[in-house]
KETOR-472372 format. One record per residue: x, y, z of N, C-alpha, C, CB in turn; residue number from 1; residue in one letter. Coordinates in pm, 1 decimal. Last residue first. Glycine has a CB too. Layout:
# residues N
X / Y / Z / X / Y / Z / X / Y / Z / X / Y / Z / NUM / A
...
END
This chain:
# residues 76
1666.7 / -308.6 / -2588.9 / 1696.5 / -205.2 / -2688.5 / 1728.8 / -263.3 / -2822.0 / 1810.1 / -119.5 / -2643.5 / 76 / L
1389.5 / -458.4 / -2420.2 / 1527.7 / -462.9 / -2471.0 / 1547.4 / -357.1 / -2579.2 / 1561.4 / -604.0 / -2527.1 / 75 / P
1195.4 / -312.1 / -2163.4 / 1208.5 / -350.2 / -2303.7 / 1356.4 / -356.2 / -2343.7 / 1132.2 / -250.7 / -2394.1 / 74 / R
1175.1 / -209.2 / -1909.7 / 1211.0 / -350.5 / -1922.9 / 1230.1 / -396.1 / -2067.1 / 1106.0 / -434.8 / -1858.7 / 73 / D
1084.5 / 49.6 / -1939.7 / 1218.5 / 27.5 / -1885.4 / 1266.7 / -114.0 / -1907.8 / 1220.9 / 58.8 / -1738.2 / 72 / E
824.9 / -0.3 / -2028.6 / 918.9 / 70.6 / -2116.3 / 1061.9 / 46.3 / -2069.9 / 888.2 / 222.5 / -2118.9 / 71 / V
716.4 / -123.0 / -1802.8 / 721.7 / -194.9 / -1930.6 / 822.3 / -131.4 / -2024.7 / 583.7 / -198.2 / -1996.4 / 70 / D
731.7 / 85.1 / -1618.3 / 810.0 / -36.4 / -1594.8 / 825.1 / -115.2 / -1724.1 / 744.0 / -123.9 / -1486.3 / 69 / R
547.6 / 261.2 / -1732.5 / 687.9 / 301.1 / -1721.4 / 778.3 / 180.0 / -1698.2 / 705.4 / 402.4 / -1607.5 / 68 / E
315.0 / 109.1 / -1700.2 / 360.9 / 144.9 / -1834.4 / 508.4 / 184.8 / -1832.5 / 275.6 / 259.4 / -1891.6 / 67 / S
296.4 / 104.7 / -1423.7 / 313.4 / -21.5 / -1497.1 / 365.2 / 5.1 / -1637.5 / 180.5 / -99.2 / -1503.6 / 66 / A
254.3 / 378.0 / -1373.9 / 374.2 / 311.8 / -1321.1 / 401.8 / 181.3 / -1394.6 / 359.1 / 285.0 / -1171.0 / 65 / E
6.3 / 410.8 / -1501.9 / 122.7 / 487.1 / -1547.0 / 251.9 / 421.1 / -1500.1 / 115.5 / 631.8 / -1495.7 / 64 / R
-154.0 / 241.5 / -1348.5 / -136.2 / 213.0 / -1490.7 / -13.0 / 285.8 / -1544.7 / -262.0 / 254.0 / -1570.4 / 63 / A
-140.7 / 372.3 / -1099.3 / -91.4 / 234.6 / -1112.1 / -64.0 / 200.0 / -1258.6 / -193.3 / 135.1 / -1052.3 / 62 / D
-263.9 / 613.5 / -1172.3 / -124.5 / 614.6 / -1125.5 / -63.9 / 474.8 / -1137.4 / -116.2 / 664.6 / -978.7 / 61 / E
-519.1 / 522.2 / -1231.8 / -439.6 / 586.1 / -1336.9 / -291.9 / 587.9 / -1298.3 / -489.6 / 729.7 / -1363.2 / 60 / A
-595.7 / 429.0 / -979.8 / -587.9 / 337.4 / -1092.7 / -503.5 / 393.4 / -1205.6 / -726.2 / 305.4 / -1143.5 / 59 / G
-594.3 / 668.2 / -833.0 / -502.2 / 559.9 / -796.5 / -486.1 / 461.0 / -910.4 / -551.6 / 487.3 / -671.2 / 58 / R
-796.5 / 803.8 / -970.6 / -661.3 / 860.5 / -966.2 / -559.7 / 752.3 / -931.8 / -653.5 / 975.6 / -863.5 / 57 / R
-1014.8 / 640.5 / -916.8 / -969.6 / 658.1 / -1055.6 / -826.9 / 711.3 / -1059.5 / -1063.8 / 753.7 / -1131.6 / 56 / M
-1031.5 / 674.5 / -640.1 / -1006.6 / 540.8 / -695.8 / -954.8 / 550.4 / -839.4 / -1135.4 / 455.7 / -691.5 / 55 / E
-1092.5 / 947.8 / -627.1 / -968.8 / 897.5 / -566.3 / -931.8 / 760.6 / -622.4 / -983.5 / 889.4 / -413.5 / 54 / D
-1341.6 / 943.6 / -754.8 / -1229.8 / 1017.4 / -813.7 / -1096.8 / 972.3 / -757.9 / -1246.8 / 1165.7 / -790.6 / 53 / G
-1488.3 / 798.1 / -568.7 / -1468.1 / 742.3 / -702.9 / -1351.6 / 812.7 / -772.6 / -1597.3 / 755.4 / -787.5 / 52 / A
-1486.5 / 978.9 / -356.4 / -1420.8 / 849.3 / -339.6 / -1393.3 / 784.8 / -475.1 / -1507.0 / 756.1 / -252.8 / 51 / N
-1636.7 / 1184.7 / -475.7 / -1500.0 / 1209.5 / -430.1 / -1422.6 / 1080.3 / -413.9 / -1500.9 / 1285.9 / -298.8 / 50 / G
-1879.4 / 1052.3 / -515.1 / -1803.1 / 1099.3 / -631.7 / -1658.2 / 1128.9 / -594.4 / -1868.6 / 1224.9 / -691.5 / 49 / L
-1947.7 / 1011.1 / -247.9 / -1931.7 / 896.6 / -336.9 / -1850.9 / 935.0 / -460.5 / -2068.7 / 841.2 / -378.1 / 48 / T
-1971.1 / 1277.5 / -161.2 / -1867.7 / 1190.4 / -104.9 / -1842.0 / 1068.4 / -193.2 / -1907.7 / 1145.1 / 35.3 / 47 / D
-2189.9 / 1363.1 / -314.2 / -2061.4 / 1432.4 / -325.1 / -1947.9 / 1344.2 / -273.2 / -2065.2 / 1565.5 / -247.5 / 46 / R
-2388.5 / 1185.4 / -219.5 / -2349.0 / 1185.8 / -361.1 / -2211.5 / 1248.5 / -377.2 / -2452.5 / 1261.9 / -446.9 / 45 / I
-2403.6 / 1259.6 / 52.2 / -2367.9 / 1122.2 / 14.6 / -2319.5 / 1115.1 / -130.5 / -2488.4 / 1028.5 / 34.4 / 44 / D
-2486.3 / 1527.3 / 28.5 / -2357.5 / 1494.9 / 91.1 / -2310.3 / 1355.9 / 50.6 / -2368.2 / 1504.2 / 243.9 / 43 / D
-2737.5 / 1484.8 / -88.0 / -2634.9 / 1560.2 / -159.4 / -2496.4 / 1533.2 / -104.1 / -2664.5 / 1708.2 / -152.8 / 42 / G
-2864.2 / 1350.6 / 121.9 / -2844.7 / 1281.9 / -7.0 / -2737.0 / 1352.5 / -88.7 / -2977.6 / 1276.4 / -87.2 / 41 / A
-2865.5 / 1555.5 / 312.9 / -2793.2 / 1431.3 / 340.0 / -2765.3 / 1355.1 / 210.9 / -2872.7 / 1343.2 / 437.3 / 40 / N
-3032.8 / 1739.1 / 179.7 / -2894.3 / 1776.4 / 211.7 / -2810.4 / 1652.2 / 239.2 / -2890.1 / 1871.3 / 333.4 / 39 / A
-3268.5 / 1590.0 / 175.4 / -3206.6 / 1629.8 / 48.9 / -3060.2 / 1666.0 / 72.9 / -3282.8 / 1749.4 / -14.9 / 38 / V
-3317.4 / 1569.9 / 450.2 / -3297.2 / 1448.3 / 370.8 / -3229.3 / 1479.5 / 238.3 / -3430.6 / 1378.1 / 345.6 / 37 / K
-3352.9 / 1840.3 / 513.1 / -3245.1 / 1763.8 / 576.8 / -3213.0 / 1639.1 / 495.7 / -3283.8 / 1724.8 / 720.9 / 36 / D
-3580.1 / 1895.6 / 362.8 / -3455.2 / 1963.9 / 327.0 / -3335.3 / 1895.2 / 391.3 / -3460.3 / 2111.7 / 369.5 / 35 / S
-3764.7 / 1740.5 / 500.2 / -3732.2 / 1705.3 / 363.0 / -3600.9 / 1771.5 / 321.0 / -3846.2 / 1746.6 / 268.2 / 34 / L
-3642.4 / 1697.2 / 841.1 / -3728.0 / 1754.2 / 737.7 / -3684.5 / 1706.1 / 599.1 / -3725.2 / 1907.9 / 744.4 / 33 / S
-3646.3 / 1525.9 / 1120.2 / -3568.5 / 1528.6 / 997.5 / -3660.5 / 1573.8 / 884.0 / -3504.9 / 1388.4 / 967.2 / 32 / E
-3647.5 / 1637.3 / 1447.9 / -3728.0 / 1614.3 / 1329.4 / -3638.4 / 1624.3 / 1207.1 / -3845.4 / 1715.1 / 1320.9 / 31 / D
-3475.7 / 1698.8 / 1651.5 / -3574.2 / 1593.5 / 1674.4 / -3658.9 / 1560.6 / 1553.9 / -3662.8 / 1632.0 / 1785.8 / 30 / G
-3267.2 / 1862.9 / 1611.7 / -3392.4 / 1927.1 / 1652.0 / -3505.3 / 1826.2 / 1671.5 / -3433.5 / 2030.5 / 1548.5 / 29 / D
-3066.8 / 1695.3 / 1518.5 / -3059.8 / 1743.1 / 1656.3 / -3190.0 / 1807.6 / 1702.3 / -2946.4 / 1841.8 / 1670.8 / 28 / A
-3037.1 / 1617.5 / 1260.1 / -3140.1 / 1548.0 / 1338.2 / -3150.3 / 1601.2 / 1480.7 / -3111.0 / 1398.8 / 1341.5 / 27 / K
-2821.9 / 1768.9 / 1179.7 / -2951.5 / 1795.4 / 1116.6 / -3066.0 / 1728.5 / 1192.6 / -2950.3 / 1747.1 / 971.6 / 26 / R
-2621.1 / 1648.8 / 1330.3 / -2656.0 / 1788.2 / 1356.0 / -2793.7 / 1820.3 / 1297.4 / -2548.8 / 1882.6 / 1297.1 / 25 / W
-2610.0 / 1398.6 / 1206.9 / -2645.7 / 1408.8 / 1348.2 / -2691.1 / 1549.9 / 1381.1 / -2527.3 / 1368.8 / 1437.4 / 24 / T
-2523.6 / 1473.2 / 952.0 / -2652.9 / 1406.7 / 969.0 / -2700.8 / 1417.7 / 1113.1 / -2643.5 / 1259.1 / 927.5 / 23 / E
-2270.1 / 1580.7 / 1013.4 / -2373.8 / 1665.0 / 954.0 / -2512.6 / 1604.6 / 973.4 / -2346.3 / 1685.7 / 805.0 / 22 / K
-2141.9 / 1350.8 / 1112.6 / -2157.1 / 1469.1 / 1197.3 / -2267.7 / 1560.0 / 1144.3 / -2024.5 / 1546.4 / 1205.9 / 21 / A
-2146.4 / 1186.5 / 887.8 / -2218.0 / 1144.4 / 1008.3 / -2241.3 / 1263.2 / 1101.5 / -2139.9 / 1033.8 / 1081.6 / 20 / K
-1980.9 / 1338.3 / 714.7 / -2121.1 / 1310.6 / 681.5 / -2202.0 / 1274.2 / 805.0 / -2129.9 / 1197.9 / 579.2 / 19 / N
-1736.4 / 1328.2 / 852.6 / -1799.5 / 1457.1 / 826.6 / -1947.7 / 1438.5 / 796.3 / -1729.8 / 1529.0 / 710.0 / 18 / D
-1685.6 / 1054.8 / 838.0 / -1702.1 / 1118.7 / 969.1 / -1775.1 / 1251.7 / 952.9 / -1564.3 / 1140.5 / 1038.0 / 17 / V
-1659.4 / 1026.9 / 558.9 / -1763.1 / 953.9 / 631.5 / -1790.2 / 1017.1 / 767.2 / -1722.8 / 807.8 / 649.1 / 16 / N
-1438.5 / 1189.2 / 507.8 / -1567.3 / 1220.7 / 444.7 / -1681.0 / 1153.2 / 519.9 / -1567.9 / 1176.8 / 296.7 / 15 / R
-1245.2 / 1049.8 / 651.6 / -1282.2 / 1184.8 / 694.4 / -1414.9 / 1227.5 / 632.2 / -1171.9 / 1284.9 / 657.1 / 14 / M
-1231.2 / 815.0 / 497.7 / -1275.9 / 807.9 / 637.2 / -1319.1 / 944.9 / 688.6 / -1164.5 / 751.6 / 726.2 / 13 / K
-1132.0 / 924.3 / 258.7 / -1261.5 / 858.0 / 260.3 / -1316.7 / 850.0 / 402.5 / -1250.2 / 717.8 / 199.5 / 12 / E
-882.9 / 1019.5 / 340.6 / -982.2 / 1113.7 / 290.5 / -1121.6 / 1052.4 / 294.6 / -947.7 / 1157.3 / 147.9 / 11 / K
-760.7 / 775.6 / 405.7 / -780.2 / 876.5 / 510.2 / -886.4 / 977.3 / 467.3 / -647.3 / 948.8 / 541.7 / 10 / A
-754.4 / 657.2 / 152.6 / -831.9 / 594.9 / 260.3 / -859.4 / 693.4 / 372.3 / -758.6 / 472.9 / 315.4 / 9 / E
-581.1 / 833.4 / 20.5 / -718.5 / 817.2 / -27.1 / -806.5 / 754.2 / 80.7 / -721.5 / 731.4 / -154.5 / 8 / A
-343.1 / 794.6 / 168.8 / -405.0 / 927.2 / 161.6 / -551.7 / 916.4 / 120.3 / -328.5 / 1017.0 / 62.6 / 7 / K
-290.5 / 527.9 / 114.7 / -312.6 / 571.5 / 252.8 / -385.4 / 705.0 / 254.6 / -178.7 / 582.6 / 329.0 / 6 / V
-253.1 / 542.0 / -162.1 / -357.3 / 456.6 / -105.7 / -392.6 / 500.6 / 35.7 / -312.7 / 310.1 / -105.9 / 5 / D
-32.6 / 712.5 / -182.4 / -160.3 / 755.1 / -239.5 / -276.3 / 672.3 / -184.5 / -156.3 / 744.5 / -392.2 / 4 / E
168.3 / 553.4 / -61.4 / 127.9 / 680.3 / -2.3 / -9.3 / 724.1 / -52.4 / 231.3 / 787.7 / -32.8 / 3 / Y
73.0 / 205.8 / -100.5 / 156.2 / 323.7 / -113.9 / 96.9 / 445.9 / -47.3 / 180.2 / 352.4 / -257.7 / 2 / G
85.1 / -116.7 / 0.0 / 0.0 / 0.0 / 0.0 / 89.5 / 122.7 / 0.0 / -96.8 / -0.1 / 121.8 / 1 / M
END
């Protein structure tokens, strides 16, 4: 597990903690309104897209590193 993997996992965990805190705060008045539900859904979507972006970035980095290794390993 490289630096980027650790960083992406930490970001994902922080997004989850942030979401849970927001959801708890929105429920603090004892009633979850429609706007609270919409805000929670928006947070979930934003976090899911952020996590997907991190996964794509890691995949692209892995592919780039593999490509560089292939080029280095080719006979001249």
